N, C-alpha and C positions, 0 to 999 in steps of 0.2 A: 273560855270555850273548851268544852270537853273534846277529847280525841275522837270519841265515837258518839254519834247522836243517841239520845235516850228517847225511846219511843214509848208512849203511854197507851197507844191503841194499835190494833192490827191495821186499821186504815192508814195510820201514819207510816207504818212499816212498808205497806204496799206502795204508797206514794213515793217513798224514798227509793225503793228498789226499782220501780218502774221508771222513775226519773233518771236514775243511774243508767238503766238499760237504753233509754232513749238517747241520752246525752253521750253514752259510750258507743252509740251507733250499732247496738245489737239489732235494732230494727231499722230497716231501710227507709229513706224519705218516701212518703206516699204509701207506705205499707199499712194495710188495714189491721187494726188490733181488735181481736175478738175476745169478748168477756170470758167465754168458756175456756179458750186456750190459755188466757192469762191466769185464770183461776187455777188451772191445772199446773201452770208453770210455777206459781208462787204458793201453791198448796193452801189456798184460802177459798172462801165462798165467793160468789159473784157480787155480793153487796159491797165489800170494800174495793173491789175492782172497779165497780161502777163509780164510786166516790172518787177514786184516784184518777180515772179517766176524765171526770168532770173538772177536778182541780188542775190537772196538767193541760187541759184545754184552755182553761182560764189563764194559765201561765204562758200560753202560746206555743207550747211544745207539741201539742196535738191539735187536730182540726176535726170538728164534728160537723157532719153534713146530714140533713134530714133524709131518712130512708136509706142512707148509705153507711151509717155507723161512724166510727172514729178512726182516724189514720194519723200517722206521723206527719208533722208539718214538712213542707218542702223547703228546700234551700232558698235563701233570699236571692232575688235576681240582682244583677249587677247594677241596676239603676237605683235600687233601694239601699243597697249595702253602705254606700258612703254616708247617707243620711243617718242610718242606724249607728254607725261608728261615731259620727259627730255628736249624736245625742248621748251615747255612752261616755264619750270624752268629757262633755260638759257636766254630766252628773258626777263622774268620778273626780274630776278636777275640783269641783265645788266641795264635795265631801272630803277630799284630801286636804284642802286648805283648812277646813274646820277641824279635821282629825289632828293635824300637826299642832294646832293651837292648844289642844287639851290632852295630848298624848301622855301616857304614863308607862311605868315599867311593865304592867300587866298587858298593855296593848302590844308592846314590843315582843313579849313572850308569845302572844298569840300569833303574831306575824312570823316569828322564828319557827314555830311549830308548823305553820303552813308551808314555809320554805323547805323545811326538812322533808315533808311529805312530797312536795313538788320535785325536789331533787331526786328522791328515790324513784318516783314515777317516771321522770324524764330519763333517768339513767337506765331504767328497765324498759322504757318504751311502751308502758301500759297506758293506752289511750284513755280509758275510762278514769283511771287514777290521775292522769295528767289533767284532764278536764276538771275533775272534782277539786284537786289541790289548787289549780289556777283560779277557779271561781271562789274558793274559800279565802284565798289571800285578798282578792279584791273586795269580797263581801265583808271581810273584817274591817276594812277601811270605810266602806260605805255605811255599815251599821253604826260605827262609832262616830262618824262625821256627818251623818245624814239624819233625816227624819223618817217617820213611818211611810209617808207618801213618797219620799224620795227613794226609799228602799224598794217600794212597790214598783215604781217606774223603772228602777235599775234592773230588777228581776225580769221584767218583761223584755227589756232590751238585751240583757245578757243571754237570755234563753234563745232569742233569735240569732245571736252571734255564735253561741257555743253549740247550737244544735248540730251543726255539721263542721265541727272544729277541724282545722287542718293547718299545717305549717310547712313552709319550705325550709329545708336545711335540718340541722341537728336540733333535737328537742332540748338539749342542754343550753342552747342559746336562749330559749324561752326562760329557763330557770335563772340564767345569769341576768336577764332583764329584770326579773322580780327581785333579785339580790340588789341590783342597782337602785331600785325604788326603795327597798328597805334601808339600805345604807344611808341614802339621802334623808329619809325620814328620821333615822336614828341621830343624824347630825343636826337635825332641825333645819335642814337646807330645803326650804319650800320650793325655790326655783328649780333646784336640781331634781327634787322628787317629782315635780310636775313634768319636767323634760323627760325623765326616765319613764314615767307613766305613759306619756304620749308615744314614746318609742315602742313600748310594749303593745299598746292597743292598735296602733296603725299598721 
């Protein structure tokens, strides 16, 4: 997995930047996103902006309403949140079990790089970087241990959870939780890895 994503189109760049801004809470929940303003912000035409808005709407980060345009999705309500967390846990625990069965040195290297970025982000307290590195760590596990359909399901669930990411206490605690997952995976300790994963997500 490369350190930086490689983009082949302007559309892909815009999707990536807009997703980062939404997840990094540059835009407020419920805030309307205007094509003209976004095109000016990212210095592109309105066509790739339109495509990016469509893709991120499909991912659940944005909401499109007829005659009202596109806005940032609202925070999950308290009633739905436990269900979303439960779905995410089931998906990641399933993927983790398969991941550990077929793990190799390259997989460990990918996770170590994710941890390094997460450590830096948590130490500096940069929210957008914390969210990106957190997601990258879990995505590496799901991609290696899941299927295309499972990954698609995970992305929808994780988008709902990470959209308004927050945490009580020191960010370094989050990093340490990821380290615990990694160390258990490295030992081949399936039970320990699952317990550490549950601690991190709940």
